N, C-alpha and C positions, 0 to 999 in steps of 0.2 A: 609812418611818417608820409605825409603827402609830398607829391613831386616838387611843388614850389618850396616847401620847407627844406627838402633835401638839397635843392639847388642853392638855397641861401646858406645852408650849412657848409657846402663845398666852397662857395664863394667866400664865405666868412673865414674859412680855414686858410684860403689863399691870402686874404687881407691880414689875418692874424700872423701868418708866417712873415709878412712884411715887417712886423714889429719885432720878430725874433732876431732878424739879421741886422747888419750894419747899415741897411738902407735907411737914410734919414727921411722922416716924413716931410721935412721942410725943404728937401732937395728938389731943385727944378728938373732933375733928371727923370726921364720917363721910366717907370717900373717895367722890367722885362721878366715875364713869366714864361719859363721853359716847360713845355709839355711834350712827353714822348708817349705815344699811344699806338695800340694796334687797332685803333678804330678810326673812322672817317673824321675829318675836320668838323663836319656838321654836328657831331655829337658833343662838341665843345660849346656850341651855341647856347645851350641852356645855362652853362656855367658863366659864360660871358654876359648873359642876361642878368644873372644874379649879381655879378660884379657891377653891372651898370646900375642896378638898384641901390648899390652901396656907394655909387659915385665914381666908379672906375669905367672909363670909356676907352675902348681899343683905338689907338692912334692919337688920343689926346693925353691921357696920363698913364697909360700902360700899353705894352705891346706883348702879344702872345707869340712866342717862338714855338711853332708846332711842328713836330716831326712824326709823320705817320709811318709806322713800320709795316703796315699791310700784312699783318700776321707773321712777320719774320722775327720771332721771339729772340733769336740769337743776336740780334742787332741792338738790343737794349743797352749794353754797356757802352758801346761806341757812340750811340745816339745821345746818351746822358753826358758823356765827355764832350761831345760836339756842342751841346747847350752851354756847358761851362765855358768853352772856347768862345762862344757867341756872347759871353758876358751876361747870361741870365742872372737876375737877382734872386729868383725863387725857382725851384724845380718842383714840378708836379709829378709824383710817382703814382700813377693810377693803374689799377688792375692787378696783375699777378705779382707774386713775390719778387720776380726778377726785376721789376720796375724799381722797387724800393732798394733792393740790393745794388742795382746799377747806379742809382742816384747816390747812395752812400759811398760807393766805390769811386764816384766821380768827384765828390767834394765832402769835406768834413766841416766846412764853414758856411756854405749857403743854406738858407732855410729850405727844408723839404716838406712838401705837403703830400702825405700819403693818402691814397684812397684804396685801402686794402680790401680786395674783393674775394680772392680765392685762397687766403691764408690768414693765420692768426699772428699779427705782429707782436703781441704780448707773449704768447707761448714760444715763439721763435727767438725772442730776446732782442728784437729791434727797438722796442720801447719797454720801459720799466713800469709804466702805469698808463692807463688810457686817459685818466684825468689830467695828468701832467707827463706827457710822453718822454721827454728828455732830449738833451743835446740840441741838434738842429732839426729834429723831426716833429711834426705835428700833423693833424689831419683826422681822418675817421676810419673806422673799421666796421665793415658791414658783415655781421656774423653769419655768413652763409654756411659755415661749417656746422654750427649748431642747428641750422635749418635742415641740413641734410639728415641728421639724426631724427628730427621731428618728422620729416617726410617718410622715412623708413617706418617709424612708429605708425603713422597714418595709413600707410599701405598695409601694414599687418592688421590694423583694426578694420580697415575696409574689406580686406580679403583674408579672413582668419585661416583659410585652408592653404594659403600661400606657403610653399616650402623653399622656393628659391627665386632669385631675381637676377637679371643681368643688368650691369651698370656699365655704360660707356664713359670713359674718362681719358684725359690726356695728361701730359706732365704738368700743365698749368693747374689742373684740378686734382692733383694727387692727394692733397690734404682732404678734399671733400670725399674722395674715394675711400680713404682710410676711415673717415668718420662714418660713411655708409657701411663699410665692412664691420666696424666695431659695433654699430647699432644693430646690424643684422645678426651678429653673434649673440647679442643679449636678447 
């Protein structure tokens, strides 16, 4: 998928989440999108561009409430609760599993747009189907876990004499580590 298409998918997910919730499309109220991320605000810009292409302009018909955790993963639960207190209409749970888990812990009524990067929301039971996620969750799942197994296979094909490999991981990428380990064993 090309970068522009990806941005449109994410922006479309945010717009689709609007229709999931109680936010009326005819309401003069400005849409408030709550985002908690461990990334800089600048990385939100492409998503904002995609929203603009769909007719949403920050400051005119929507506002992005952005909380940057600057790598402090333990702050996700409180940050999501803060967005609910700020009266966000939609929560964006981008990145690691803790983002979605925290959003679900903060609300069971607001629409949540997940951008699952380092975990499988289907395997972990957050959604029952990728086509029709369920409840108040929608979004996308970037299947990096499957890519890890493919990378291990490619390494073995490229270096058939390879007997061992070292993998660096952290608790955010634990699912990817398990996938690499399983692929390595087979």
